[in-house]
N, C-alpha and C positions, 0 to 999 in steps of 0.2 A: 201395281207393277208396271203397267203400260206407260203411265206418266213418268215413272222413274226411268224407264228405258229411253223415252224421248229426251229427258234431260241429260242422260248419260251420252246419248248420241250427239246432242248439241254441244255439250262440253268437250267431247272427243274431237269433233270437227274444229271447234275453236282452238284447241290445243294443237291440232295437226297443221293449222295454218302457219305455225312458226317452225315446223319441222326442218325446213331447209333455209332458214333465214341467215345463216352465216356461211361464208365461203372464203377460202384462203386467197391471198393476193394473186396466186398463179392462175386462178380460174377466170376465164372470160365469161361475161354475162350471157353470151349466146352459146356456151359450150353444150354440146349434145349430152343428154342424160336419160338413161332408161333404168328404172328401179321397179322392183316388185317385192314387197315386204309383208310378212305375216306377224300379227301381234296377238297376244292374249290379253283380254280385258279383265281386270280384277277390281272388286269392290269389297272393302273390309276383309281382304285376304282370301276372298272366294272368287273362283273363276265364274264369270257371268257371260262371256262371249268371246268372239274372235273377230279380227279385222284384217282385211287384205288391202294394202295401199299400193297404188301404182302411179308412176309418173313417167311420161315420155315427152321430151322436148328437144328441139333443135333451134337454129337461128330464126326460123320462120314461124313456127307454131308449137303448140303444146296440147297434150291431153292428160287428164288426171282422173283418178278413180278411187273410191273408198267403199268397200263392202263390209257391212257389219252383220253378224248373225248371233243370236242368243245361244249360249252354251252353258255347260256346267249346271249350277243350281238354278239359274234363270230359265233355262230351257224347260225345266220340269214345272216351273210356275206359270210362265206366260210366253207364248210365241212372239218373237220380234225379229225383224231383219230390216236392213236399210241399204240402199244402193245410191251412191252419189257419183256424179261424173261432170266434168267440165272440159271445154275445149275453146281455143281461140288462137289469135295471132299475136305478134309483137310489134311495138313501135318504139322508137328511140327519141328521147328528148333530154337535152342537157346531159348526155352521156349516161343516161339511165334507161335500161331496157324495161319497158312496161308492158304487161299483158293487156290485150284488147279482147276480152271474152266475147264469144259469139253465141255460146249456148251453155246452159247449166241445167242439169236434171237431178231431181231428188225423189226417190220412191221409198216408201216404207210400208211395212205390213205388220199389224198386230193380230191378236186373236179375234178382235171385233171390227177393226177399222183398217182400211187400206187408203193410202194417200199418194198422190202424184203431184209433182210441181215441175213446171217447165218455165225457164227464164230465157228470154232472148233480148238482144240489144240493138237499138237503132244505130246503124253504122255512122250516121251523121251527127246525131245529138248525144249518143251514148246513154239514152234513156232506156231503162229496163222495162220490159213488158212481162207480165206474169200470168200464167194459167195454172190454177190449182184446183184439185178435186179431193173430196173426202167421200169415201164410199163405205156404207155399212155392209159388212161381209154377208151377214145372214139374209138381208133383204135385197141387196144390190142397189139400194137407193142412195142418191147423193145427199150429203149432209152439208149444212153451212158450218162455218167455224164455230158459231155460238151454240150449235146443236151437238157438238162433240161431248162425249161423256165427261171429260175432265174440265170442261168449261161451264157445264150446267150448274155446278155448285160454287159459283163465283162469290156467293154470299154478299152481293151488293158492292164488291170492290170494282174499281173502274175497269172497263174492258180495254183491250189493246186498241191503239189509235192508228188510222191509216198513215202511211208514209207519203208525204207530198212529192211531187215530181222532182223538185230541185234537190231533194235528199237522195232520190234514187238515181239521179243522173251522175255518171262518173264513178259510182261506187262499184266495188268488186263483189262477185258472188264468192262464197266461201272457198271454192277450189281455185279461182283466179287469185284470191288474196294469198293463198299458199305460194303462188309464183311471185306475186308483186312484192311481198315482204322480203323474199330472198334477194331479189334484184336491188331493192332499196339499200339493204345492208352492203351488198357487193359494191355499189356505187360509192358508199361512204368510205370503204376500205376496211377490210376485215381485221387488219392488224391493230386498229384502234380499239381500246377497251375503256369504258363500255361503248358499244354501238347501240343507238336507239333508232326505232322506227315506229311509224304509225300508218295503219292501212284502213281505209273506209270500206265497210262491208254492208251489203244488203242481201239477205238470205231468202227473199221472197215475202217476208212478213215484217222483219225488223231491220232497222238501220243502226249499226254500231261501229265503233272503232276498236281495232286491236292495237294495243300499245305494247311494245316489247323492248327489253334491254338485254344485251348479251354480256357475258363475263369471260375472263381468260380461261384457257384450257386448264384442266385439273384431272387428277387421277381418282377414279372411283371403282368400287367392286359391286357388281350387280349379279345376283344369282351365282356367286362364286367365280365370276369371270371379270378380270380387270379390264378397264377401258380408260383411255384418255379422252375426256369429253369437254364440250363447251356447253354451258348452261344458258338457256334462254328463259327469262321470266316474263310472263305475259299477264296483262289485265284487259278486261273488256269494258268499254265505256258506252252505255246506251245513248242513242241519239234520237231516234223516233220509232214509233210503232209499238211501244211497250205499254202494257198495263202497269199499274203501280207495283203489283207483286212481281211481275216479270222484270221490271227495272231493278228492284231490290235484289233479286236473285243474281242478275248479271253483275251488278256492282260488287257483290260478295264473292264472285268467282275469281280464282287465282290459278294460274297454270305454270308448270315448269317442265322444260324439255331438256333431256340429256342426250346428246348425239355425238358420235365419234368425231374427234378433231383430226380427220384425214381428208383425202381428196373426195371421198364419196359422201361424208357427213350423214351416216345412217343413224337415225334416232334409235336409241336403245331403251329409252323409257320416257313416257309422257305421264305426268300426274296432273289431275284436275281436282280442285278443292273448292267447296263453298260450305255454307252452314247446313246444307241438306245431305251432302255426300262427299266422299273422298274416294277417288278411283285412280287406277293406273293402267297404262298400256305398256306391256313389256315385249320387246322384240323376241320372237321365238323362231323365225325363219327368214333367211336372206336368200331369195331365189336366184340371185346372180352367182352366189357361191355354191349353194346346194339346190339345184332346180327341183328336186323331189320335195323340198320343203313346201312348195305351193301345191303339190298334188292333192292332198286331202281337202285343203281350203277351196281349191278350184272346183273339185268334184262336188263339194257341198253347195257351192254357189250355183253351179249348173243345175243341180237337182231341185233347187227351189225356184228356178225361173220358169 
């Protein structure tokens, strides 16, 4: 179950990178934006967790956050929670506003293992530096990556490979990629269909590209509520740092995001599919419209910190 939760987390983040990738022609690339949204995570029609997504940006800087907690049937089987955050500044080149990440942090906890990851960036070379720890909760001892329970049974298949410096230089952390994809599409002009984008990502262990294509607005009904949405289809292309099995899983992954075709572009549904699982994140609370929607989620997150 723990390995399943890790995969769901990775897939969710990969899908969320494209949540804000399309903007109307009236939007400026440096327009201020503050969002806080609550999602329900579903797998096979069952509620397995909740997510709180936050984004704050202006013309100079940005901060992003994603908190995941196990819920529903998953909470009874195995404890799991994750907290991701990113921050940085902006630069402009050839009329494209691009994030310059300064810091990215990812923490997750399961019933047996806690993990923390901190990524920082050399301001001159843009080379990423990574500090990562795995801690066995029962003993408090540090573990290496190969000592993790889900890696001990590799059965002779190749291990993940280190990512060379040149592949880590200039790549975005997952939260910065969220911002970068959005600005790439804005620079191309959101009135064109389809709009295509490609963003290089380094998550502290693996280097991959997110490739996305947008489509024209259309009407859909989700949970009996009608929306006018834009669809973003995404694929993930492994580049470096993968085992054979991990590369196969990433190539099999497909994502689709439906978000409202208005000035806020709030994602109403994110679906992630591969040969192992099919999951969805459905919007259940927009805190800009109903602030109380974030009350329970905020209190739960505070109680676990």
